[in-house]
Phi, psi and omega in degrees: 000130175257123182241134185231120177055043175073008182233152178286127171255335171206165174235112190255134163080337180281163182264179177300328175296321178296319180297311185299317186297320180298319176297315186292325177300322189267311194257346179224066183280345185294148179220139000285161183222139171255132186232137178244117161264110186287337183224068191298324185059232185274001179074025184290339179294338199237031172269068177198162181291123190239054182299128176084359179253126180259102186266136175236131183243138174241155166190150186275350183252115186289344179293339174280001179050052176286167174296331174215134175276117189222126163263098190293346181275044178232147175304324177303321182292323180296332189276334195239358183283148179256155178289150169242166177286319177228137182243126186249129180225124183219088183276177175297137180263355180225154182253159178281343183073206183277347180297145176263357184271120172265123179252167178297330176296314182298319175294324181290334182278355187087005182295323175300323175289350184246034178311136185096342177284111184253346182208174176297339178282324174294319178301307180301325175298318180298315179297316189300314181283319182286324178290321173306310181293324178296312172306318177298338186256350189266122173285317180256315180193174178228154173236117187233126177263134179224164174210131173285153181222167179248118169232131180052040177081001186243144177269124191247116189269080176299323177306305182301319177296310179305319176299321176296320181298311184295310179306315181294334178276011181076022181266132169274115179278117186258354175176168177228151172235141183243133176236127183269158180223149178288146173307131177247161175301133182267105181233007187257151172304317175263133183225149175282167175292157179307311175268068197288138175230128168275130173243130183262121181265125174250122182232152179247131179214185169225148185298149172093358174300194188285359183303315187291324181296317178301314184290323175300320182294317183293322184290313182302326180285332181084176182298135175198180170305139186298129179300154171294149174306145184291150174285141182278126181258168192295324177284359175270352184298143177280129179298152183295332186289347177296332184257352188311123176072015180256357177053043175231161185211172180294337183258016178165184178207181183293164172291148182261005179281000000 
């Protein structure tokens, strides 16, 4: 972990669990805490001591052995989910494209979990619906993992899209965590940059904001070009008392080191 001027600038060599543990230690130190991971996959986020954290895991693939097999892109889930203190969302950052061949690289990029995703537009739709639902279920905050990609020779700023989406949903982004990755051979229609960096967006919110309604509308509409992030209204602002005593602000956060 590299720290510059008291802030984390990069995380080298560590895995996702190291990042998530640091984020919870700094931004969500309260215990007990109820946490939902909407896309648990292989569970790599949670390979650390989680005293005081009551974790619930979802995944649509029963082979991942989640607490509950859930396809959250269904109206039924929108209607019956209950709030959690913190919701974590890590969808695929890349689609498998038109090829029917699953490679190890495709699986590592999350493409196997995103079967049916054919382009960056489908990936962004998944972020739009999933982040909105996460915000609608979170009492205290959300953690969203992103990675920018290159598709068809164009650079797609997925992190910027998610940041705008969170802002439009009334979420205050209180910090970011950066995780670097070794370059991998590029064999997908969508590929990460050579100096690939995952960016974790950490946001403070309150349950019941517009998120669930936005997510339901996206799911009802089905896959299409990703909608523009909603505009933030005055009544969506997060009360200042939500940040009291936490030592965080809109333009940054404490070091994770």
